[in-house]
Jmol script that loads the backbone (N, CA, C; Angstrom):
load data "model"
ATOM      1  N   UNK A   1       0.845  -1.175   0.000  1.00  0.00           N
ATOM      2  CA  UNK A   1       0.000   0.000   0.000  1.00  0.00           C
ATOM      3  C   UNK A   1       0.894   1.242   0.000  1.00  0.00           C
ATOM      4  N   UNK A   2       0.347   2.301  -0.515  1.00  0.00           N
ATOM      5  CA  UNK A   2       1.038   3.575  -0.582  1.00  0.00           C
ATOM      6  C   UNK A   2       0.571   4.460   0.564  1.00  0.00           C
ATOM      7  N   UNK A   3       1.297   5.531   0.807  1.00  0.00           N
ATOM      8  CA  UNK A   3       0.949   6.465   1.872  1.00  0.00           C
ATOM      9  C   UNK A   3       0.776   7.852   1.253  1.00  0.00           C
ATOM     10  N   UNK A   4      -0.412   8.419   1.392  1.00  0.00           N
ATOM     11  CA  UNK A   4      -0.717   9.731   0.827  1.00  0.00           C
ATOM     12  C   UNK A   4      -1.197  10.660   1.928  1.00  0.00           C
ATOM     13  N   UNK A   5      -0.841  11.941   1.806  1.00  0.00           N
ATOM     14  CA  UNK A   5      -1.290  12.941   2.768  1.00  0.00           C
ATOM     15  C   UNK A   5      -2.642  13.537   2.394  1.00  0.00           C
ATOM     16  N   UNK A   6      -2.951  13.564   1.097  1.00  0.00           N
ATOM     17  CA  UNK A   6      -4.200  14.188   0.653  1.00  0.00           C
ATOM     18  C   UNK A   6      -4.907  13.309  -0.376  1.00  0.00           C
ATOM     19  N   UNK A   7      -6.182  13.566  -0.514  1.00  0.00           N
ATOM     20  CA  UNK A   7      -6.994  12.870  -1.516  1.00  0.00           C
ATOM     21  C   UNK A   7      -6.456  13.142  -2.912  1.00  0.00           C
ATOM     22  N   UNK A   8      -6.096  14.389  -3.204  1.00  0.00           N
ATOM     23  CA  UNK A   8      -5.615  14.713  -4.548  1.00  0.00           C
ATOM     24  C   UNK A   8      -4.301  13.998  -4.865  1.00  0.00           C
ATOM     25  N   UNK A   9      -3.410  13.846  -3.890  1.00  0.00           N
ATOM     26  CA  UNK A   9      -2.175  13.083  -4.110  1.00  0.00           C
ATOM     27  C   UNK A   9      -2.503  11.639  -4.480  1.00  0.00           C
ATOM     28  N   UNK A  10      -3.446  11.047  -3.753  1.00  0.00           N
ATOM     29  CA  UNK A  10      -3.823   9.658  -4.014  1.00  0.00           C
ATOM     30  C   UNK A  10      -4.412   9.503  -5.414  1.00  0.00           C
ATOM     31  N   UNK A  11      -5.346  10.367  -5.771  1.00  0.00           N
ATOM     32  CA  UNK A  11      -5.991  10.270  -7.090  1.00  0.00           C
ATOM     33  C   UNK A  11      -4.969  10.490  -8.198  1.00  0.00           C
ATOM     34  N   UNK A  12      -4.105  11.478  -8.037  1.00  0.00           N
ATOM     35  CA  UNK A  12      -3.089  11.746  -9.060  1.00  0.00           C
ATOM     36  C   UNK A  12      -2.142  10.564  -9.234  1.00  0.00           C
ATOM     37  N   UNK A  13      -1.703   9.956  -8.139  1.00  0.00           N
ATOM     38  CA  UNK A  13      -0.792   8.818  -8.242  1.00  0.00           C
ATOM     39  C   UNK A  13      -1.497   7.593  -8.819  1.00  0.00           C
ATOM     40  N   UNK A  14      -2.720   7.339  -8.397  1.00  0.00           N
ATOM     41  CA  UNK A  14      -3.469   6.215  -8.957  1.00  0.00           C
ATOM     42  C   UNK A  14      -3.661   6.389 -10.460  1.00  0.00           C
ATOM     43  N   UNK A  15      -3.927   7.613 -10.891  1.00  0.00           N
ATOM     44  CA  UNK A  15      -4.065   7.884 -12.322  1.00  0.00           C
ATOM     45  C   UNK A  15      -2.762   7.559 -13.042  1.00  0.00           C
ATOM     46  N   UNK A  16      -1.649   7.983 -12.484  1.00  0.00           N
ATOM     47  CA  UNK A  16      -0.342   7.675 -13.082  1.00  0.00           C
ATOM     48  C   UNK A  16      -0.090   6.172 -13.147  1.00  0.00           C
ATOM     49  N   UNK A  17      -0.651   5.445 -12.191  1.00  0.00           N
ATOM     50  CA  UNK A  17      -0.473   3.989 -12.144  1.00  0.00           C
ATOM     51  C   UNK A  17      -1.511   3.246 -12.975  1.00  0.00           C
ATOM     52  N   UNK A  18      -2.294   3.970 -13.784  1.00  0.00           N
ATOM     53  CA  UNK A  18      -3.196   3.320 -14.724  1.00  0.00           C
ATOM     54  C   UNK A  18      -4.665   3.354 -14.371  1.00  0.00           C
ATOM     55  N   UNK A  19      -5.038   3.917 -13.223  1.00  0.00           N
ATOM     56  CA  UNK A  19      -6.445   3.998 -12.814  1.00  0.00           C
ATOM     57  C   UNK A  19      -7.025   5.294 -13.368  1.00  0.00           C
ATOM     58  N   UNK A  20      -7.233   5.322 -14.691  1.00  0.00           N
ATOM     59  CA  UNK A  20      -7.563   6.554 -15.394  1.00  0.00           C
ATOM     60  C   UNK A  20      -9.054   6.839 -15.514  1.00  0.00           C
ATOM     61  N   UNK A  21      -9.885   5.842 -15.361  1.00  0.00           N
ATOM     62  CA  UNK A  21     -11.330   6.037 -15.472  1.00  0.00           C
ATOM     63  C   UNK A  21     -11.904   6.486 -14.135  1.00  0.00           C
ATOM     64  N   UNK A  22     -13.123   7.005 -14.185  1.00  0.00           N
ATOM     65  CA  UNK A  22     -13.827   7.427 -12.977  1.00  0.00           C
ATOM     66  C   UNK A  22     -15.089   6.587 -12.839  1.00  0.00           C
ATOM     67  N   UNK A  23     -15.298   6.045 -11.644  1.00  0.00           N
ATOM     68  CA  UNK A  23     -16.490   5.263 -11.356  1.00  0.00           C
ATOM     69  C   UNK A  23     -17.396   6.021 -10.400  1.00  0.00           C
ATOM     70  N   UNK A  24     -18.687   5.715 -10.511  1.00  0.00           N
ATOM     71  CA  UNK A  24     -19.693   6.267  -9.615  1.00  0.00           C
ATOM     72  C   UNK A  24     -20.612   5.134  -9.191  1.00  0.00           C
ATOM     73  N   UNK A  25     -20.849   5.026  -7.894  1.00  0.00           N
ATOM     74  CA  UNK A  25     -21.738   3.981  -7.388  1.00  0.00           C
ATOM     75  C   UNK A  25     -23.182   4.369  -7.655  1.00  0.00           C
ATOM     76  N   UNK A  26     -23.958   3.394  -8.133  1.00  0.00           N
ATOM     77  CA  UNK A  26     -25.371   3.604  -8.416  1.00  0.00           C
ATOM     78  C   UNK A  26     -26.103   2.339  -8.021  1.00  0.00           C
ATOM     79  N   UNK A  27     -26.686   2.349  -6.840  1.00  0.00           N
ATOM     80  CA  UNK A  27     -27.394   1.191  -6.313  1.00  0.00           C
ATOM     81  C   UNK A  27     -26.442   0.003  -6.233  1.00  0.00           C
ATOM     82  N   UNK A  28     -26.689  -1.057  -6.989  1.00  0.00           N
ATOM     83  CA  UNK A  28     -25.838  -2.252  -6.949  1.00  0.00           C
ATOM     84  C   UNK A  28     -24.965  -2.395  -8.180  1.00  0.00           C
ATOM     85  N   UNK A  29     -24.540  -1.274  -8.747  1.00  0.00           N
ATOM     86  CA  UNK A  29     -23.628  -1.327  -9.886  1.00  0.00           C
ATOM     87  C   UNK A  29     -22.758  -0.079  -9.887  1.00  0.00           C
ATOM     88  N   UNK A  30     -21.700  -0.124 -10.676  1.00  0.00           N
ATOM     89  CA  UNK A  30     -20.854   1.038 -10.887  1.00  0.00           C
ATOM     90  C   UNK A  30     -21.082   1.562 -12.294  1.00  0.00           C
ATOM     91  N   UNK A  31     -21.196   2.860 -12.412  1.00  0.00           N
ATOM     92  CA  UNK A  31     -21.220   3.514 -13.712  1.00  0.00           C
ATOM     93  C   UNK A  31     -19.817   4.039 -13.958  1.00  0.00           C
ATOM     94  N   UNK A  32     -19.315   3.835 -15.160  1.00  0.00           N
ATOM     95  CA  UNK A  32     -17.962   4.231 -15.521  1.00  0.00           C
ATOM     96  C   UNK A  32     -17.997   5.444 -16.446  1.00  0.00           C
ATOM     97  N   UNK A  33     -16.962   6.265 -16.374  1.00  0.00           N
ATOM     98  CA  UNK A  33     -16.880   7.459 -17.211  1.00  0.00           C
ATOM     99  C   UNK A  33     -16.826   7.138 -18.703  1.00  0.00           C
ATOM    100  N   UNK A  34     -16.531   5.872 -19.058  1.00  0.00           N
ATOM    101  CA  UNK A  34     -16.530   5.496 -20.480  1.00  0.00           C
ATOM    102  C   UNK A  34     -17.897   5.000 -20.944  1.00  0.00           C
ATOM    103  N   UNK A  35     -18.918   5.094 -20.081  1.00  0.00           N
ATOM    104  CA  UNK A  35     -20.274   4.707 -20.444  1.00  0.00           C
ATOM    105  C   UNK A  35     -20.659   3.280 -20.071  1.00  0.00           C
ATOM    106  N   UNK A  36     -19.719   2.489 -19.607  1.00  0.00           N
ATOM    107  CA  UNK A  36     -20.025   1.109 -19.231  1.00  0.00           C
ATOM    108  C   UNK A  36     -20.579   1.049 -17.811  1.00  0.00           C
ATOM    109  N   UNK A  37     -21.274  -0.048 -17.513  1.00  0.00           N
ATOM    110  CA  UNK A  37     -21.758  -0.308 -16.160  1.00  0.00           C
ATOM    111  C   UNK A  37     -21.250  -1.671 -15.726  1.00  0.00           C
ATOM    112  N   UNK A  38     -21.084  -1.832 -14.417  1.00  0.00           N
ATOM    113  CA  UNK A  38     -20.490  -3.060 -13.883  1.00  0.00           C
ATOM    114  C   UNK A  38     -21.244  -3.499 -12.636  1.00  0.00           C
ATOM    115  N   UNK A  39     -21.797  -4.695 -12.711  1.00  0.00           N
ATOM    116  CA  UNK A  39     -22.520  -5.262 -11.583  1.00  0.00           C
ATOM    117  C   UNK A  39     -21.538  -5.660 -10.474  1.00  0.00           C
ATOM    118  N   UNK A  40     -22.064  -5.954  -9.288  1.00  0.00           N
ATOM    119  CA  UNK A  40     -21.247  -6.263  -8.114  1.00  0.00           C
ATOM    120  C   UNK A  40     -20.192  -7.341  -8.353  1.00  0.00           C
ATOM    121  N   UNK A  41     -20.530  -8.370  -9.109  1.00  0.00           N
ATOM    122  CA  UNK A  41     -19.584  -9.472  -9.291  1.00  0.00           C
ATOM    123  C   UNK A  41     -18.628  -9.239 -10.463  1.00  0.00           C
ATOM    124  N   UNK A  42     -18.644  -8.037 -11.055  1.00  0.00           N
ATOM    125  CA  UNK A  42     -17.792  -7.746 -12.210  1.00  0.00           C
ATOM    126  C   UNK A  42     -16.650  -6.785 -11.921  1.00  0.00           C
ATOM    127  N   UNK A  43     -16.403  -6.470 -10.636  1.00  0.00           N
ATOM    128  CA  UNK A  43     -15.284  -5.599 -10.289  1.00  0.00           C
ATOM    129  C   UNK A  43     -14.745  -5.945  -8.910  1.00  0.00           C
ATOM    130  N   UNK A  44     -13.506  -5.511  -8.675  1.00  0.00           N
ATOM    131  CA  UNK A  44     -12.861  -5.684  -7.376  1.00  0.00           C
ATOM    132  C   UNK A  44     -12.249  -4.364  -6.935  1.00  0.00           C
ATOM    133  N   UNK A  45     -12.271  -4.115  -5.643  1.00  0.00           N
ATOM    134  CA  UNK A  45     -11.553  -2.994  -5.050  1.00  0.00           C
ATOM    135  C   UNK A  45     -10.179  -3.537  -4.677  1.00  0.00           C
ATOM    136  N   UNK A  46      -9.119  -2.961  -5.245  1.00  0.00           N
ATOM    137  CA  UNK A  46      -7.765  -3.475  -5.002  1.00  0.00           C
ATOM    138  C   UNK A  46      -6.983  -2.631  -4.007  1.00  0.00           C
ATOM    139  N   UNK A  47      -7.368  -1.396  -3.817  1.00  0.00           N
ATOM    140  CA  UNK A  47      -6.756  -0.504  -2.832  1.00  0.00           C
ATOM    141  C   UNK A  47      -7.794   0.521  -2.412  1.00  0.00           C
ATOM    142  N   UNK A  48      -7.648   1.058  -1.207  1.00  0.00           N
ATOM    143  CA  UNK A  48      -8.446   2.221  -0.837  1.00  0.00           C
ATOM    144  C   UNK A  48      -7.687   3.027   0.204  1.00  0.00           C
ATOM    145  N   UNK A  49      -7.972   4.336   0.224  1.00  0.00           N
ATOM    146  CA  UNK A  49      -7.293   5.265   1.116  1.00  0.00           C
ATOM    147  C   UNK A  49      -8.322   6.229   1.694  1.00  0.00           C
ATOM    148  N   UNK A  50      -8.263   6.409   3.024  1.00  0.00           N
ATOM    149  CA  UNK A  50      -9.198   7.299   3.714  1.00  0.00           C
ATOM    150  C   UNK A  50      -8.484   8.573   4.146  1.00  0.00           C
ATOM    151  N   UNK A  51      -9.236   9.663   4.133  1.00  0.00           N
ATOM    152  CA  UNK A  51      -8.708  10.973   4.511  1.00  0.00           C
ATOM    153  C   UNK A  51      -9.724  11.690   5.378  1.00  0.00           C
ATOM    154  N   UNK A  52      -9.232  12.362   6.419  1.00  0.00           N
ATOM    155  CA  UNK A  52     -10.089  13.150   7.285  1.00  0.00           C
ATOM    156  C   UNK A  52      -9.629  14.590   7.253  1.00  0.00           C
ATOM    157  N   UNK A  53     -10.585  15.498   7.111  1.00  0.00           N
ATOM    158  CA  UNK A  53     -10.259  16.917   7.111  1.00  0.00           C
ATOM    159  C   UNK A  53      -9.879  17.390   8.497  1.00  0.00           C
ATOM    160  N   UNK A  54      -9.004  18.383   8.572  1.00  0.00           N
ATOM    161  CA  UNK A  54      -8.567  18.922   9.856  1.00  0.00           C
ATOM    162  C   UNK A  54      -9.658  19.719  10.560  1.00  0.00           C
ATOM    163  N   UNK A  55     -10.512  20.362   9.786  1.00  0.00           N
ATOM    164  CA  UNK A  55     -11.470  21.281  10.389  1.00  0.00           C
ATOM    165  C   UNK A  55     -12.867  20.707  10.594  1.00  0.00           C
ATOM    166  N   UNK A  56     -13.201  19.636   9.872  1.00  0.00           N
ATOM    167  CA  UNK A  56     -14.576  19.160   9.936  1.00  0.00           C
ATOM    168  C   UNK A  56     -14.648  17.672   9.619  1.00  0.00           C
ATOM    169  N   UNK A  57     -15.458  16.975  10.406  1.00  0.00           N
ATOM    170  CA  UNK A  57     -15.674  15.550  10.114  1.00  0.00           C
ATOM    171  C   UNK A  57     -16.373  15.370   8.776  1.00  0.00           C
ATOM    172  N   UNK A  58     -17.048  16.406   8.302  1.00  0.00           N
ATOM    173  CA  UNK A  58     -17.712  16.354   7.012  1.00  0.00           C
ATOM    174  C   UNK A  58     -16.751  16.333   5.843  1.00  0.00           C
ATOM    175  N   UNK A  59     -15.464  16.581   6.119  1.00  0.00           N
ATOM    176  CA  UNK A  59     -14.439  16.555   5.076  1.00  0.00           C
ATOM    177  C   UNK A  59     -13.865  15.156   4.875  1.00  0.00           C
ATOM    178  N   UNK A  60     -14.436  14.157   5.503  1.00  0.00           N
ATOM    179  CA  UNK A  60     -13.933  12.794   5.404  1.00  0.00           C
ATOM    180  C   UNK A  60     -14.216  12.227   4.023  1.00  0.00           C
ATOM    181  N   UNK A  61     -13.199  11.579   3.439  1.00  0.00           N
ATOM    182  CA  UNK A  61     -13.376  11.001   2.109  1.00  0.00           C
ATOM    183  C   UNK A  61     -12.550   9.726   1.990  1.00  0.00           C
ATOM    184  N   UNK A  62     -12.890   8.961   0.978  1.00  0.00           N
ATOM    185  CA  UNK A  62     -12.166   7.734   0.671  1.00  0.00           C
ATOM    186  C   UNK A  62     -12.072   7.613  -0.844  1.00  0.00           C
ATOM    187  N   UNK A  63     -10.927   7.132  -1.322  1.00  0.00           N
ATOM    188  CA  UNK A  63     -10.759   6.856  -2.747  1.00  0.00           C
ATOM    189  C   UNK A  63     -10.503   5.360  -2.891  1.00  0.00           C
ATOM    190  N   UNK A  64     -11.225   4.748  -3.814  1.00  0.00           N
ATOM    191  CA  UNK A  64     -11.103   3.323  -4.100  1.00  0.00           C
ATOM    192  C   UNK A  64     -10.424   3.142  -5.455  1.00  0.00           C
ATOM    193  N   UNK A  65      -9.442   2.254  -5.534  1.00  0.00           N
ATOM    194  CA  UNK A  65      -8.856   1.846  -6.813  1.00  0.00           C
ATOM    195  C   UNK A  65      -9.601   0.589  -7.241  1.00  0.00           C
ATOM    196  N   UNK A  66     -10.231   0.635  -8.404  1.00  0.00           N
ATOM    197  CA  UNK A  66     -11.132  -0.431  -8.856  1.00  0.00           C
ATOM    198  C   UNK A  66     -10.645  -1.006 -10.173  1.00  0.00           C
ATOM    199  N   UNK A  67     -10.727  -2.330 -10.259  1.00  0.00           N
ATOM    200  CA  UNK A  67     -10.447  -3.035 -11.515  1.00  0.00           C
ATOM    201  C   UNK A  67     -11.649  -3.893 -11.855  1.00  0.00           C
ATOM    202  N   UNK A  68     -12.106  -3.777 -13.103  1.00  0.00           N
ATOM    203  CA  UNK A  68     -13.239  -4.583 -13.546  1.00  0.00           C
ATOM    204  C   UNK A  68     -12.728  -5.897 -14.137  1.00  0.00           C
ATOM    205  N   UNK A  69     -13.603  -6.852 -14.239  1.00  0.00           N
ATOM    206  CA  UNK A  69     -13.235  -8.168 -14.782  1.00  0.00           C
ATOM    207  C   UNK A  69     -12.806  -8.080 -16.244  1.00  0.00           C
ATOM    208  N   UNK A  70     -13.254  -7.019 -16.956  1.00  0.00           N
ATOM    209  CA  UNK A  70     -12.853  -6.880 -18.356  1.00  0.00           C
ATOM    210  C   UNK A  70     -11.667  -5.924 -18.539  1.00  0.00           C
ATOM    211  N   UNK A  71     -10.961  -5.613 -17.447  1.00  0.00           N
ATOM    212  CA  UNK A  71      -9.702  -4.886 -17.539  1.00  0.00           C
ATOM    213  C   UNK A  71      -9.745  -3.380 -17.379  1.00  0.00           C
ATOM    214  N   UNK A  72     -10.896  -2.802 -17.106  1.00  0.00           N
ATOM    215  CA  UNK A  72     -10.948  -1.359 -16.883  1.00  0.00           C
ATOM    216  C   UNK A  72     -10.401  -1.046 -15.493  1.00  0.00           C
ATOM    217  N   UNK A  73      -9.676   0.067 -15.381  1.00  0.00           N
ATOM    218  CA  UNK A  73      -9.115   0.488 -14.102  1.00  0.00           C
ATOM    219  C   UNK A  73      -9.456   1.946 -13.860  1.00  0.00           C
ATOM    220  N   UNK A  74      -9.949   2.235 -12.658  1.00  0.00           N
ATOM    221  CA  UNK A  74     -10.313   3.606 -12.344  1.00  0.00           C
ATOM    222  C   UNK A  74     -10.490   3.811 -10.862  1.00  0.00           C
ATOM    223  N   UNK A  75     -10.961   4.996 -10.510  1.00  0.00           N
ATOM    224  CA  UNK A  75     -11.156   5.345  -9.111  1.00  0.00           C
ATOM    225  C   UNK A  75     -12.599   5.743  -8.847  1.00  0.00           C
ATOM    226  N   UNK A  76     -12.988   5.567  -7.606  1.00  0.00           N
ATOM    227  CA  UNK A  76     -14.268   6.040  -7.106  1.00  0.00           C
ATOM    228  C   UNK A  76     -13.959   6.818  -5.838  1.00  0.00           C
ATOM    229  N   UNK A  77     -14.392   8.060  -5.769  1.00  0.00           N
ATOM    230  CA  UNK A  77     -14.195   8.893  -4.586  1.00  0.00           C
ATOM    231  C   UNK A  77     -15.545   9.063  -3.907  1.00  0.00           C
ATOM    232  N   UNK A  78     -15.552   8.870  -2.597  1.00  0.00           N
ATOM    233  CA  UNK A  78     -16.792   8.963  -1.830  1.00  0.00           C
ATOM    234  C   UNK A  78     -16.457   9.493  -0.445  1.00  0.00           C
ATOM    235  N   UNK A  79     -17.479   9.848   0.292  1.00  0.00           N
ATOM    236  CA  UNK A  79     -17.304  10.184   1.694  1.00  0.00           C
ATOM    237  C   UNK A  79     -17.304   8.905   2.506  1.00  0.00           C
ATOM    238  N   UNK A  80     -16.955   9.001   3.768  1.00  0.00           N
ATOM    239  CA  UNK A  80     -17.152   7.862   4.661  1.00  0.00           C
ATOM    240  C   UNK A  80     -17.657   8.376   5.991  1.00  0.00           C
ATOM    241  N   UNK A  81     -18.204   7.463   6.768  1.00  0.00           N
ATOM    242  CA  UNK A  81     -18.824   7.877   8.010  1.00  0.00           C
ATOM    243  C   UNK A  81     -20.106   8.628   7.706  1.00  0.00           C
ATOM    244  N   UNK A  82     -20.280   9.766   8.365  1.00  0.00           N
ATOM    245  CA  UNK A  82     -21.506  10.548   8.199  1.00  0.00           C
ATOM    246  C   UNK A  82     -21.643  11.132   6.802  1.00  0.00           C
ATOM    247  N   UNK A  83     -20.524  11.284   6.079  1.00  0.00           N
ATOM    248  CA  UNK A  83     -20.606  11.900   4.750  1.00  0.00           C
ATOM    249  C   UNK A  83     -20.681  10.886   3.616  1.00  0.00           C
ATOM    250  N   UNK A  84     -20.810   9.610   3.930  1.00  0.00           N
ATOM    251  CA  UNK A  84     -20.876   8.577   2.894  1.00  0.00           C
ATOM    252  C   UNK A  84     -22.187   8.666   2.124  1.00  0.00           C
ATOM    253  N   UNK A  85     -22.105   8.311   0.845  1.00  0.00           N
ATOM    254  CA  UNK A  85     -23.315   8.233   0.030  1.00  0.00           C
ATOM    255  C   UNK A  85     -24.175   7.085   0.548  1.00  0.00           C
ATOM    256  N   UNK A  86     -25.435   7.102   0.208  1.00  0.00           N
ATOM    257  CA  UNK A  86     -26.340   6.034   0.609  1.00  0.00           C
ATOM    258  C   UNK A  86     -26.165   4.845  -0.319  1.00  0.00           C
ATOM    259  N   UNK A  87     -25.279   3.920   0.054  1.00  0.00           N
ATOM    260  CA  UNK A  87     -25.051   2.706  -0.726  1.00  0.00           C
ATOM    261  C   UNK A  87     -25.927   1.591  -0.187  1.00  0.00           C
ATOM    262  N   UNK A  88     -26.301   0.682  -1.064  1.00  0.00           N
ATOM    263  CA  UNK A  88     -27.023  -0.492  -0.590  1.00  0.00           C
ATOM    264  C   UNK A  88     -26.065  -1.306   0.281  1.00  0.00           C
ATOM    265  N   UNK A  89     -26.572  -2.131   1.171  1.00  0.00           N
ATOM    266  CA  UNK A  89     -25.686  -2.965   1.989  1.00  0.00           C
ATOM    267  C   UNK A  89     -24.754  -3.843   1.151  1.00  0.00           C
ATOM    268  N   UNK A  90     -25.253  -4.338   0.019  1.00  0.00           N
ATOM    269  CA  UNK A  90     -24.437  -5.186  -0.843  1.00  0.00           C
ATOM    270  C   UNK A  90     -23.270  -4.405  -1.443  1.00  0.00           C
ATOM    271  N   UNK A  91     -23.540  -3.157  -1.882  1.00  0.00           N
ATOM    272  CA  UNK A  91     -22.478  -2.337  -2.450  1.00  0.00           C
ATOM    273  C   UNK A  91     -21.492  -1.928  -1.358  1.00  0.00           C
ATOM    274  N   UNK A  92     -21.971  -1.574  -0.197  1.00  0.00           N
ATOM    275  CA  UNK A  92     -21.074  -1.200   0.898  1.00  0.00           C
ATOM    276  C   UNK A  92     -20.143  -2.367   1.265  1.00  0.00           C
ATOM    277  N   UNK A  93     -20.664  -3.573   1.268  1.00  0.00           N
ATOM    278  CA  UNK A  93     -19.841  -4.755   1.544  1.00  0.00           C
ATOM    279  C   UNK A  93     -18.806  -4.957   0.457  1.00  0.00           C
ATOM    280  N   UNK A  94     -19.176  -4.708  -0.783  1.00  0.00           N
ATOM    281  CA  UNK A  94     -18.276  -4.897  -1.914  1.00  0.00           C
ATOM    282  C   UNK A  94     -17.120  -3.898  -1.870  1.00  0.00           C
ATOM    283  N   UNK A  95     -17.320  -2.738  -1.270  1.00  0.00           N
ATOM    284  CA  UNK A  95     -16.309  -1.701  -1.267  1.00  0.00           C
ATOM    285  C   UNK A  95     -15.226  -1.953  -0.215  1.00  0.00           C
ATOM    286  N   UNK A  96     -14.855  -3.199  -0.069  1.00  0.00           N
ATOM    287  CA  UNK A  96     -13.710  -3.596   0.722  1.00  0.00           C
ATOM    288  C   UNK A  96     -12.749  -4.280  -0.230  1.00  0.00           C
ATOM    289  N   UNK A  97     -11.517  -4.436   0.188  1.00  0.00           N
ATOM    290  CA  UNK A  97     -10.529  -5.051  -0.701  1.00  0.00           C
ATOM    291  C   UNK A  97     -10.881  -6.513  -0.921  1.00  0.00           C
ATOM    292  N   UNK A  98     -11.001  -6.895  -2.167  1.00  0.00           N
ATOM    293  CA  UNK A  98     -11.294  -8.281  -2.561  1.00  0.00           C
ATOM    294  C   UNK A  98      -9.979  -9.023  -2.729  1.00  0.00           C
ATOM    295  N   UNK A  99      -9.896 -10.167  -2.141  1.00  0.00           N
ATOM    296  CA  UNK A  99      -8.680 -10.978  -2.275  1.00  0.00           C
ATOM    297  C   UNK A  99      -9.053 -12.397  -2.629  1.00  0.00           C
TER     298      UNK A  99
END
end "model"
wireframe off; spacefill off
backbone 0.3
color backbone group
């Protein structure tokens, strides 16, 4: 695992390492910036990094490095704790590192 001080450092480095697409969680699937969608069993979270803001708990965020079964690589940025998006329980479970 890598060590980053900020969310932007993590996203920039992940992009350099090939995670160039952007994912967005939508119920029980991911929408990709290239127009594709991926169901729960079609992707894995391979790394994730959490960040907390100095001034507010609302500044908490997490970036996930995601690889799909068909070879797409990208990131998903979300809040965590009180600032997390409303994910289904199945999606929230999936957003852990798959091994």
